[in-house]
N, C-alpha and C positions, 0 to 999 in steps of 0.2 A: 663627435658626428667625422672629425679628421678617419681615424682611425675608420670609420665603416666607408668613405670614398673611398681612402685606401685602399679596403680591402674589397672592392666594387669596381678598381681597376682606374682609375680616375687620377690624371696627373698634376701634377706640382699648378701647373697654372691652370688647370680648370678648378681645383681646390678654391684658388685664390681669388678669382672670377666668382668661385659659389658664395667663398667669404663674405665676395662684397657683396652679392645678392640679397642674400641671408639675413631677414635682421635678429639679431637674439635681445631679445625680451621678454623679461620677466610682464606675469600678465594683471592688468589691474581687475582684481577680485573682486572691488566693491564699487564698480562702475557697469562690469558688463549684465546684463540684463539676463538670465534663461527665467523661459518659466516654470510656476509652480508644477505643473501639470509631469516637468523630468522626474525632480526628484520626487513625487508618490510614485511616479514608476521606477526610480529606480532602489528607491525601500524599497517596495513591493517584490522587485527583481534581486535584489538582498537577503528578503525575509524567505521568499519560495528558497536560495539557493543555501541558509543559512539550514532549514531545516531538511530537506536534502542532503546535509553535509551528518546530522545529523542520523540519519536513516546509515549514512553509511558505516559511522562510528558504529551504531547497535550492529549490521551482518558484522563488523568485522569481533565485536565481543562474543559475541552468538558463535564463528567460529570459533576463533580461541577455544570455547569453553567444551565447545563440540571434539575440539580437535585433541583438547586436554585429557578427555574422559575414554577418550579413545585407543589413550595410552594404557596401557599396562603396566600398572604397580606393586610394585615387590615393593613389602616390609624393608627386604635386607637392601636393598638400593636406597637409599633414604632421600643423601647430598644428588647422588650421581641420574635419580629420578631431576628431583626441582631443575636442574642441571638440563637436562634433556628439553626438559619441554620446554622455555624456556631458550635455549639454541633453536632446538627444530621448530619449534610451534608457536612461539607469542613471538617471538625475532623478527619470521618469517609473516607472519602475520599483521605487524604494522609496519611493516615496511609498505607491501601489498595497502594496506588502510590509508597510511599519507599517501598513497602517488593515484588512489581515488578521491582520498577525500580532495587532495588540490586541482583535479582533476574536475571535480564535484563543483569546488566553495568558487571559483579563479576563473576557470575559463566564460570570460565573455563578460567581461566586469570591471567597473574601475578600482585598481586595488592596491591603488598608490595614490601620493596626495603628486607625483609629476604626473599624472595621467590627467588627474581634474586640469594641472594649469596647463595644460598641451591644447583641451579642448578650450579655454577658458580662452587664453591665449589669440588661439585661432578663430574663437570665433568676436575677439575683440579688433583682430586689425583684416575678420574676413581673407581670412586665407586659408589653407589646406593644412590638413594634418597629415603625415609621411609615420608612418607604422605599422610594425609588423604583429601587431595587439588585435587582436579580436574585438577585446571589451571600448578600446577607442575608435575603433573601428566603430560596432555596434550604438554607441554612444556618441560620433558624432553626426551619425544620422538622423540620429536624435533631436540633435543639436541643429539640423540645419549645418554641417559644416563640411568642406567637399573633404574626403579621402582616397590616398590613394597610398597604393600597397606599396610599401616595404623598399619590395624585392622587382619591380618594377622604376622605380623613382631613377635607381642608376642609369638606364635607358633614356628615360626623358630627358635629363640632363644630357648627355652624350648626342641627342638628338636638336638640344636646343642648340649646345654650342656649336653644329655643325650648321644650323639658321645664322650668327650672330653677321654682322655686318661684314669685320673683316675677314669669314671663311665665307662668304660668297662672291667675293674675286678669285676666289680659288675653284672653284668650281667651272 
């Protein structure tokens, strides 16, 4: 959090105040109630994503096979032919596959334990979640948790600091 505030132009005094205001706590995973419908929707969503990821993988395999078949094979090349396929075809396709697969599978999902912890803690404390992660935003909405986009948070803090009692006399 410290690095985030520095990157966004908060001074030391503001950081100290924010550090005082913010609650640092792990969520109580055993006491926060979440309806089973949320888990049902999440599992359904994940199954759909996995199936779409499999489609991306199949497309990459077909693309690689087709590209390899289009390279003219010469028996005199042997090892050079294999290296050419690895370098010019397979390596590039694997790179594209990884990018597409990551985008297809991970965008809009909760893909780590800390993502889930953030949402559980926010629900437990009836607090907002500040993030730039679409998965957290989407599932915060499902859980009824307030979501604040990370790019607006520094402006909100600066505005809040302007309205503190000690700053009102300066106005």
